[in-house]
VOKE-645335 format. One record per residue (C-alpha): z, x, y; residue in one letter. Coordinates in steps of 0.2 Angstrom, whole numbers, padded with zeros to 4 digits, always signed. Each point is the difference from the previous one (the first is absolute). Layout:
N
ZXYA
...
//
This chain:
748
+0001+0001+0000M
-0006+0009+0015S
+0007-0006+0016R
-0016+0004+0009S
-0012-0008-0013S
-0007-0019+0003R
+0002-0008-0016T
+0013-0001-0013V
-0004+0000-0017A
+0010-0001-0016V
-0007+0020-0004A
+0001+0006+0017T
+0010-0003+0014A
+0002-0011+0016V
-0005+0002+0010V
+0065-0031+0179V
+0012-0004+0044A
+0010-0016+0005G
+0012-0008+0007A
+0015-0003-0011V
+0008-0016+0007V
+0019-0005-0004A
-0008-0015-0008S
-0009+0008-0015A
-0005+0015-0009V
-0014+0007+0007Q
-0011+0014-0011A
-0006+0016+0006P
-0018+0000+0009S
-0014+0001-0012P
-0008+0016+0007G
+0018+0009-0007Q
-0001+0010-0016A
+0011-0007-0013H
-0007+0011-0014V
-0002+0018-0003R
-0010+0005-0015L
-0002+0021+0001P
-0015+0009-0011A
+0008+0005-0017G
+0003+0018-0001Q
+0000+0010-0015T
+0018+0005-0009F
-0006+0005-0018H
-0014+0011-0005S
-0003+0003-0019V
-0011+0016-0007S
-0004-0007-0016S
-0004-0016-0007G
+0001-0016+0011Y
+0013-0010+0011A
-0009-0017+0003A
+0007-0018-0001F
+0016+0004+0006P
+0016-0017+0000A
+0014+0001+0009A
+0017-0008-0001F
+0016+0003+0012N
+0017-0002-0011A
+0012+0006+0013G
+0016-0007-0001V
+0009-0008+0014T
+0020+0001+0003N
+0014-0010+0001A
+0002+0009+0019D
-0019-0002+0005G
-0004+0017-0007T
-0015+0001-0008H
-0003+0016-0013D
-0020+0001-0002P
-0012+0000-0015H
-0018-0002-0003L
-0012+0003-0011F
-0018+0004-0002V
-0009+0002-0014S
-0019+0004-0002Y
-0015+0004-0013G
+0000+0016-0006K
-0015-0005-0015G
-0018-0004+0001P
+0000-0018+0006D
-0003-0008-0016S
+0009-0009-0015E
+0014+0009-0007G
-0001+0018+0011D
+0007-0005+0015N
+0015+0005+0000T
+0013+0003+0014T
+0009+0011+0010V
+0016-0008+0006M
+0007+0007+0018L
+0017-0005+0010E
+0006+0003+0016S
+0017-0002+0008G
-0003+0001+0016D
-0011-0015+0004E
-0016+0012-0005G
+0002+0016+0010T
+0001+0009-0019T
-0003-0003-0017W
+0006+0006-0016T
-0010-0003-0017P
+0010-0012-0012V
-0001+0006-0019E
+0001-0014-0014D
-0010-0014+0010S
-0008-0017-0005P
-0017+0005-0008T
-0009-0008+0015Y
+0014+0003+0014G
+0005-0014+0009I
-0015-0011+0003V
+0011-0015-0001N
+0021+0003+0001A
+0013-0013+0007V
+0020+0002+0001R
+0009-0013-0011L
+0013-0010+0008A
+0013+0007-0012D
+0016+0010+0002A
-0008+0016-0001A
-0016-0005+0011G
-0012+0005-0015T
-0016+0006+0006I
-0014-0006-0012V
-0019+0005-0003A
-0014-0005-0011L
-0013+0011-0005D
-0018-0008+0003Y
-0008+0006-0011E
+0002-0011-0019P
+0009+0010-0014L
-0016+0000-0010A
-0005+0013+0014I
+0015+0006+0008S
+0007+0007-0016D
-0012-0006-0015P
+0010+0014-0011A
+0016-0008+0002G
+0000-0017-0005H
-0010-0012-0011A
-0017-0004+0005G
+0000-0016-0005D
+0016-0009-0005P
-0008-0017-0004V
-0015+0004-0011P
-0004-0021-0001S
-0003+0001+0019T
-0017+0002+0008P
+0006+0014+0010H
+0008+0016+0001N
+0019-0006+0007E
+0004+0020+0006N
-0016-0006+0012L
+0012-0012+0009S
+0019+0011-0004R
+0007+0011+0012F
+0013+0014+0001I
+0014-0005+0010R
+0011+0014+0008W
+0016-0001+0011T
+0008+0014+0011L
+0018+0005-0002G
+0011+0014+0004P
-0011+0013-0009T
-0015-0007+0004G
-0014-0011-0008W
+0001-0005-0019D
-0009-0013-0008E
+0006-0016-0003A
-0008-0009-0012G
-0018-0010-0004T
-0006-0015+0013V
-0009-0014-0007T
-0010-0011+0009T
-0007-0017-0003A
-0012-0012+0006F
+0003-0018-0005P
-0015-0010+0001G
-0012+0015+0001Y
-0010+0010-0012P
+0008+0014-0007A
-0004+0014+0011P
-0013+0015-0004A
+0011+0013+0012V
+0012-0004+0015V
+0009+0012+0012R
+0015-0002+0010F
-0005+0003+0020Q
+0012+0004+0018K
+0012-0012+0006G
+0013-0007-0013I
+0012-0009+0009L
+0018-0004-0004L
+0003-0020+0004Q
+0012-0007+0010P
+0011-0004-0015D
+0004+0017-0002G
-0007+0000-0016E
-0018-0006-0004T
-0014+0013+0004L
-0017-0002+0006L
-0016+0010-0003A
-0020-0002-0002T
-0012+0006-0015V
-0016+0002+0001Y
-0014+0002-0016G
-0011-0009-0011S
+0004-0010-0014D
-0010-0001-0018V
-0013-0013+0009G
-0005+0011+0009G
+0007-0008+0019T
+0006+0011+0010Y
+0016-0007+0010F
+0016+0007+0012T
+0018-0011-0006G
+0016-0003+0008V
+0015+0006-0014M
+0017-0004-0001R
+0016+0009-0011S
+0015-0007-0002T
+0010+0015-0008D
-0002+0014+0011D
-0020+0005-0002G
+0001-0001-0020L
-0010-0016-0002T
-0015-0007+0012W
-0007-0017-0002T
-0015-0006+0014Q
+0004-0013+0012I
-0014+0001+0010A
-0019+0005-0002R
-0005+0003+0018I
-0016+0010-0004G
-0012-0004-0013T
-0019+0006-0003G
-0012+0013+0005A
+0011+0009+0005I
+0017+0002+0007F
+0010+0011-0005S
+0014+0011+0009E
+0014-0012+0010A
+0016+0003+0010N
+0013-0011+0002L
+0010-0002+0016A
+0014-0014+0006P
-0005-0007+0016T
+0013-0005+0017S
-0002-0017-0003D
+0006+0000-0020G
-0015+0001-0012R
-0008+0014-0008V
-0018+0007+0005M
-0012+0008-0010A
-0014+0013+0005W
-0014+0003-0012M
-0015+0011-0003R
-0015-0008-0007R
-0016+0010-0004D
-0016-0006+0002I
-0017+0007-0007D
-0008+0006+0015D
-0002+0021-0002G
+0012+0002+0013T
+0018+0004-0010Y
+0011-0008+0017L
+0008-0016-0008P
+0002-0014+0008D
+0019-0004+0007L
+0009-0018-0004Y
+0015-0008+0004Y
+0009-0013-0007T
+0016-0009+0004Y
+0014-0011-0012S
+0008-0015+0009A
+0017+0006-0006N
+0009+0015-0004E
+0000+0001-0016N
-0017+0001-0003G
-0006-0009-0011D
-0010-0011+0012G
-0010-0011+0004P
-0010+0016+0005W
-0014-0001+0017S
-0016+0001-0005T
-0003+0017+0003P
-0008+0007+0016V
-0012+0014+0003R
+0009+0011+0014M
-0014+0013-0003S
-0018+0005-0007Q
+0009+0018-0003D
+0017+0009+0000T
+0006-0010-0014G
+0005+0018-0010N
+0018-0002-0007S
+0006-0013+0012P
+0017+0000+0004G
+0013-0008+0012A
+0018+0002+0006V
+0011-0014+0009L
+0014+0011+0015L
+0016-0005+0003G
-0007-0005+0019N
-0010-0014-0007G
-0018+0008+0003A
-0010+0001-0017A
-0012+0019-0003V
-0014+0001-0011Q
-0010+0015-0007G
-0016+0001-0010S
-0014+0010+0002G
-0018+0004-0005R
-0009+0006+0012P
+0014+0012+0006G
+0019-0006+0000N
+0003-0015+0011V
+0013-0008+0007I
+0005-0020+0003R
+0016-0008+0008Y
+0006-0017+0006K
+0013+0001+0013Y
+0008-0019-0005T
-0005+0006-0019G
+0000-0017-0006T
-0010-0008-0013S
-0019-0003+0002G
-0018+0010+0004Y
+0002-0003+0017A
+0007+0013+0015D
-0002+0014-0013W
-0003+0016+0015T
-0012+0013+0000G
-0007+0012-0016R
+0006+0014+0008T
-0006+0017-0009N
+0013+0011-0003I
-0007+0014-0011Y
-0016+0003-0002D
-0010+0012-0010N
-0017-0006-0004T
-0014+0014-0001P
-0015-0001+0011T
-0013+0006-0008T
-0010+0000-0018S
-0015+0009-0006V
-0009-0011-0015G
+0010-0011-0007T
+0019+0000-0001P
+0010-0009-0013P
+0005-0016+0013R
-0003-0004+0019P
+0008+0011+0011L
+0012-0014+0008A
+0007+0001-0022A
+0005+0017+0000L
+0014+0013+0007G
+0016-0009+0000S
+0004-0012-0015S
+0006-0011+0015A
+0017-0006-0009T
+0010-0002+0013V
+0020-0001-0005A
+0012-0009+0011L
+0018+0000-0002T
+0011-0005+0016P
+0012+0012+0007L
+0009-0009+0014T
-0001-0018+0004G
-0018+0004+0012N
-0003+0017-0009T
-0013+0001-0014V
-0004+0018-0011L
-0017+0000-0003A
-0006+0012-0012I
-0019+0004-0006G
-0012+0012-0010D
-0013+0011+0008N
-0011+0000-0014C
-0002-0012-0017A
+0005+0009-0015G
-0016+0007-0009N
-0013-0014+0011W
+0005+0005+0017G
-0005+0014+0010C
-0017+0004-0011P
-0007+0016+0009T
-0016+0004-0012S
-0009-0012+0012N
+0012-0005+0015V
+0006+0006+0014S
+0007-0002+0015G
+0019-0005-0006Y
+0012-0003+0016P
+0013+0005-0006R
-0006+0014-0014G
-0001-0002-0021T
+0017+0006-0002G
+0011-0010-0011Q
+0016-0006+0009S
+0012-0014+0008L
+0000-0007+0017W
+0015-0011+0008K
+0001-0010+0015S
+0017-0008+0008V
-0009-0019+0005L
+0011-0011+0014E
-0004-0018+0002V
+0013-0010+0010N
-0001-0019+0005T
-0001-0004+0018S
+0018-0005+0001Q
+0006+0013+0013W
+0021+0002+0003G
+0007+0005-0019T
+0015+0003+0000I
+0002+0017-0011D
+0013-0008-0015L
-0003+0014-0010R
+0006+0012+0010S
+0017-0008+0006K
+0004-0004-0016F
-0001+0018-0006E
+0012+0004+0013R
+0011-0017+0000G
-0003-0006+0015E
-0006-0019-0008I
+0010-0007-0014S
-0002-0014-0014Y
+0016-0013+0004V
+0009-0004-0017A
-0015+0004-0012P
+0001-0006-0017S
-0012+0009-0007F
-0006-0005-0017T
-0011+0011-0015T
-0016-0012-0004Y
-0015+0004-0011G
+0004+0009-0015R
+0016+0007+0007G
-0005+0009+0016R
+0012+0002+0014T
-0002-0008+0017S
+0003+0010+0014L
-0002-0003+0019G
-0010+0014+0003A
-0014-0009-0011Y
-0001-0011+0017A
-0007+0015+0012F
-0007+0015-0013D
-0019-0006+0005G
-0003-0006-0020D
-0006-0018-0002V
+0003+0002-0020R
+0010-0010-0010A
+0012+0013-0005D
+0003+0003+0016S
+0007-0015+0006S
+0017-0006+0005V
+0009-0015-0009V
+0016-0007+0004T
+0009-0014-0011T
-0001-0013+0016N
-0020+0003+0002R
+0006+0007+0017S
+0002+0016+0010V
+0009+0001+0017T
-0003+0015+0011L
+0010+0006+0016Q
-0012+0011+0011L
+0005+0015+0009D
+0001-0010+0018R
-0008-0017+0006E
-0018-0003+0001Y
-0014-0012+0007L
-0006-0003-0016L
-0020-0003-0004T
-0005-0004-0017G
+0005+0006-0016F
-0012+0008-0014A
+0008-0006-0017I
-0005+0004-0017A
+0007-0011-0011A
+0000-0008-0018H
+0007-0021+0003L
+0005-0012-0013G
-0012-0012+0006G
-0013-0007+0015S
+0014+0002+0014D
-0002+0014+0012D
+0014+0013+0002V
+0014-0007+0012T
+0003+0013+0015I
+0017-0003+0011Q
+0007+0010+0015T
+0016+0002+0007S
+0006+0010+0015T
+0018+0003-0007N
+0000-0002-0019G
+0006-0021-0001S
-0009-0009+0011N
-0017-0003-0009W
-0018-0008+0006S
-0016-0001-0006T
-0014+0005+0010P
-0015-0008+0004A
-0016+0010-0010R
-0017+0000+0003G
-0012+0000-0013T
+0001+0012-0013R
-0014+0012-0004V
+0003+0010-0017G
+0016+0008+0002S
+0004-0004+0016L
+0011-0013+0005R
-0002+0001+0022P
+0013-0011+0012L
-0006-0009+0012T
+0013+0005+0012T
+0008+0019+0001P
+0018-0004-0008T
+0016+0010+0004A
+0009+0005-0017A
+0009+0014-0008R
+0001-0009-0017Y
-0013-0006-0008V
-0001-0010-0019R
-0013-0001-0010I
+0001-0013-0012S
-0010-0008-0014D
+0002-0021+0001P
-0006-0002-0018N
+0013+0008-0008L
+0018+0001+0003T
+0004+0011-0015T
-0009+0014-0008S
-0011-0002-0012D
-0002+0019-0006G
-0019+0000+0010S
+0000+0011+0014S
+0002-0007+0019F
-0003+0011+0016L
-0011+0016-0006N
-0004+0005+0020E
+0007-0004+0016L
-0005+0002+0020Q
+0005-0006+0014I
-0006+0001+0017Y
+0007+0000+0016S
-0005+0001+0019M
+0004+0016-0002L
-0015+0013-0004D
+0006+0015-0013G
-0015+0005-0003Y
-0003+0000-0019E
-0014-0011+0000A
-0011+0010+0010S
-0009+0014-0005A
+0005+0016+0001P
-0012+0011+0015G
-0004-0016+0010V
+0004-0008+0013E
+0012-0013-0007P
-0005-0018-0004V
+0008-0016+0007G
+0009-0007+0014N
-0014+0003+0012G
-0005+0015+0000V
-0011+0004+0015I
-0009+0014-0007A
-0011+0005+0016S
+0016+0007+0010T
+0007+0006-0017T
+0000+0022-0001T
+0012+0010-0012G
+0007-0011-0009A
-0003-0002-0020T
+0012-0006-0014V
+0006+0013-0009V
+0010+0000-0018P
+0019+0006+0000A
-0007+0018-0012T
-0013+0004+0015S
+0021+0003+0010V
+0011+0004-0012P
+0012+0007+0014A
+0003-0018+0003V
+0012-0010-0007D
-0007-0010-0013D
+0005-0020+0008I
-0019-0007-0004S
-0014+0005-0010S
-0012+0001+0015R
+0000+0001+0020F
-0012+0001+0016L
-0002+0017+0007R
-0004+0002+0017L
-0005+0020+0003V
-0004+0004+0019D
-0017+0007-0001P
+0000+0015+0013G
+0000+0005+0016A
-0015-0011+0005D
+0006-0019-0008G
+0015-0009-0006Y
+0004-0011-0017A
+0000-0019+0002R
+0002-0013-0008I
-0001-0019+0004Q
+0000-0019-0005W
-0004-0015+0007N
+0013-0015-0004H
-0007-0014+0011G
+0007-0007+0017T
+0018-0004+0000S
+0013+0002+0015T
+0013+0009-0012A
+0000+0012-0012A
+0010+0010-0012T
-0008+0017-0006F
+0009+0007-0013E
-0003+0018-0009F
+0009+0016-0011R
-0007+0019+0008A
+0002+0015-0004R
-0003+0017+0008A
-0008+0013-0011T
-0007+0017+0004G
+0006+0012+0012T
-0010-0004+0014A
+0003-0019+0001T
+0011-0003+0019R
-0008-0017+0004T
-0002-0019-0007L
-0006-0013+0012V
+0002-0017-0005F
-0003-0017+0007G
-0007-0020+0002I
-0017-0001+0005L
-0007-0016+0010G
-0009-0006+0016T
+0004-0006+0016A
-0009-0012+0011T
-0020+0001+0001G
+0003+0008-0019G
+0001+0019+0005A
+0009+0008-0015A
+0016+0005+0007V
+0018+0009-0013T
+0013-0013+0005P
+0013+0012-0008Y
-0001+0017-0001H
+0011+0013-0007F
+0000+0017-0006M
+0012+0009-0013L
+0003+0019+0004D
+0001+0008-0017A
+0012+0012+0004V
+0013-0007+0010S
+0000-0013-0009G
-0001-0014+0015R
-0010-0012+0006F
-0011-0003+0017H
-0008-0015+0008R
-0018+0002+0008Y
+0000-0008+0018D
-0019-0004+0003A
+0000-0002+0019A
+0009+0018+0003T
-0009+0006-0015G
+0015+0010-0005T
+0009+0000-0017W
+0021-0003+0009G
+0015+0008-0005A
+0007-0004-0019P
+0005-0017-0003L
+0018-0003-0005G
+0012+0012-0006T
-0004+0001-0018A
-0017+0005-0010G
-0005+0004-0018V
+0013+0013-0011G
-0015+0010-0004G
-0019-0005+0004S
-0004+0009-0017W
+0010-0012-0010N
-0006-0021-0002W
+0005-0008+0014N
-0003-0018+0003T
-0006-0007+0016I
-0002-0016+0007T
-0007-0009+0016V
+0006-0018+0003E
-0013-0005+0014A
+0000-0015+0011T
-0011-0005+0016A
+0014+0007+0012T
+0007+0014-0009G
+0003+0012-0019A
+0016+0006-0010T
-0004+0017-0008L
+0011+0004-0015R
+0001+0014-0011A
+0007-0001-0018N
+0007-0017+0007G
+0009+0008+0015T
-0003-0008+0014T
-0009+0014+0014I
-0005-0011+0014A
-0006-0015+0008T
-0016+0004+0011V
-0012-0010+0012A
-0019+0001-0004P
-0008+0016+0002S
-0014-0008+0008Q
-0004-0019+0004P
-0008-0013-0013F
-0003-0018-0005T
-0003+0004-0021A
+0006+0011-0012M
-0014+0004-0012T
+0005+0015-0013G
+0008+0016-0001S
-0002+0017+0002Q
+0005+0016-0007L
-0008+0019+0004G
+0005+0018+0005S
+0008+0007+0013G
-0018+0004+0010G
-0012+0013+0000T
+0013+0013+0004E
+0012+0004-0010P
-0013+0001-0014T
+0009-0001-0020G
+0009-0015+0000D
+0002-0008-0016N
+0007-0014-0006W
+0003-0011-0015L
+0003-0019+0002F
+0006-0015-0012D
+0003-0018-0001D
-0010-0005+0017V
+0002-0016+0004G
-0002-0012+0014Y
+0005-0018+0003T
-0001-0013+0013R
+0007-0017+0002P
//
C-alpha cells in the first residue's frame, strides 16, 4: 500500500479598526493579521535511507500546579514507499521541538495515529497503519480463519502502548464491518479521537473490499483500541482513501478525505464532511470537494481558542484555517503553501508531473498551545521523490530531511486573560473544587482548563458538573471561549459575581463555535461554569478548555512580531510597536505569555501606538507598564480627542520619567511639561506598575498602583474623547524601550 499510489488493491497498496463600545463586543478590523504561518525550516537530515511521510503527536503532560512537561513525538518512513518496507524512525523532544533524539524500539510504523486514554496512567496508544499480513507476516498466522474469503491479517493490526520504559506491543487489533463485504485490505489513518465519555475511541480506515470497492470508514472502539467496528462509511468508490478526524468547536466531528481521480496528475482531490453529532455515527454530510488538488494525507486539529487548522498537499504543503472552528465547509481560509520543493525543469519524461515531485506533501499537525500548532513535513518523498536523472531545479535541494514550522491561528476576539500563567503563579484559583475521576479512572485537574488542550483526556470534571473560578482582580468581561462536553442539548450556564456571594447571569449574544460573547461588558471577579443538563458527574469529560475575554488586552490573542489586533488600533500612526512573547525578554518578570512592546526607533522619530474607541465625554484608560533597557527615560501617554470643529487634540497628556518614577502633565497653552505631580510616583519604572487615568469633561484623576497621584485639568480644550495613546519620549533621548500589558479603555 504505497502512500503515494492512486489505487488500492488486494495485493498492492493504496493507495481579520473599529470602535469598541460598551454595549457590544467589537472584533478587530479585517486588515489586522490573526494568523502567522511561517515557512518550514529544516531541522533533521539523514545521510542514508529516506526521511518521508512524517507523523507527529503531542504527548506532553499538564501538572496539577499548571506547569507543563513537554513531550513531542515525530516519526518518518526510512524505507521505500512500498508495502512492508516503509518502517520508521521515531524522534522525541522534551523542549517543544527545539532538539530531537531518536527513540529505540518504537512502533513498526511510528505514530501515524496515536491517542492518550483517560485512564489513571494516561496511557498513550498507537496502531500500526499497515495490517499484520504486511507489517509482521512471519510473526503472525497468515489466515486464522481459512474458511472466510480473505486474509484476516489484512484487517488486523499491532497495537502499541507507551509505558515508563518505552513503547511495547500491546495486543492484536481486530476490525469488523457489519453490513458490508469483507475487506480485502485495510489501513488505519490519522486522527484517533477519544470521545467525551473518556472511554470510546474513533478512527478512520481506508481500503478496498473483496468486491473491489474502495472505501473510507469511521471506526469505533470501546476497549482502548483492541477491537474496532465500522459505524459509518463516509467515502465510497474510486478512489477515496486517506482521511483524518478532528472535533469541531460546535460539538461535532469533521473528516478530511483524499480522493484520487485518474487524470494523470497525481494531485488528489480534497474532500470535507462532518457528522451531525460528536459521536461520529452520523448522519454525515454529503462530502464536498474543497480543492481539485492538495488532497494528499489530509490532517486537521481543533485549537484551544476554538479555531481549526487543516494541512495537506501536493502540490506543496498547504495550510487552511477557520477562525470559528465550526462544522461545515464554508469559511475555511486560504491555501497557504508553507513549504514547496516542486522542481522546475525536466528533460524527457519524468516519472510524474513536476507538481507531484519533491516533498510527499504529507503535513503532520499537532497542537502546542491554545493558538499554536507544530507542523512537520518532508523535503523529498522517499524513493519516488526528488528524482535527478531527468528532473532538476529543486528549490530546497534533493536531501532527505524533515522541516518544521510553528503555526499560529487566533480568533477575532481580543482581550484574552492569561489564565494559564496566572494559574501557575497562584493568582487565580478554584473556589471549593470537587474534582473527581472520569473515563477509565483519569484524575481531573483544575489546570486542564487552561492548558490549551481540547482533548477529552485533559478535562476538568467535578462531582456537581460545575466549577467556580476566582480571578486575580475584577475585570469587565466581554465573553468566554468554552470547549465543553455537556450532558444534554442546553448550552453551558455562565454566572458572574464581584464578591463570590451574589451571582447573576449576564446576557449573552449569539454563540459562534466555542465563543459565547456577552452583550454588555460585565464586572466580575468570580466566574461559575456549569452543565445545566447534569447535576452530578456521569463519568464523562466536562470542561476541556476555558478562555475568558475582558476589556483589558493582554495580547495573548495577538501574533508576535506585528501590531496588536483588536480594540481599534490606528495602524497609520503606529510605529515601533509589536507584540512579543515573554521568552524574548527573559529578564522581565513572567507575568504573561505576551506583551506589547514600544521601542524608540532613533533620533529622527519616536515610537507610538494609538487606539480609536469612539466618541465619549468620559473614559478610563488603564495599562501596566515596565521600562526595560538602560536607555529608557520617558513614557508619554494620554487620552485623545477632538475640539470644536473636529480638530484632533489631546485632552489629557501625561509623561512618566522612568528614572525618577514621577509623573508630569503637559500644558498645551504654554507648550511645557509642568512640575512633578503630587508627592508620589512609582517605586521603580523597571518594575511592573498599573497606571490609570479616569477622565471626565472637566478633569482627570491619575493613579499608579491604586494610589492617587493627582487630579488635573485638561491639557487642552476638547469637546469629546476618542481614544488613547502610548509613546516614547520623543526624538531625544533615543532608546526608550517599554513593555505593556492589560491595556484597556472603557467609557460610559
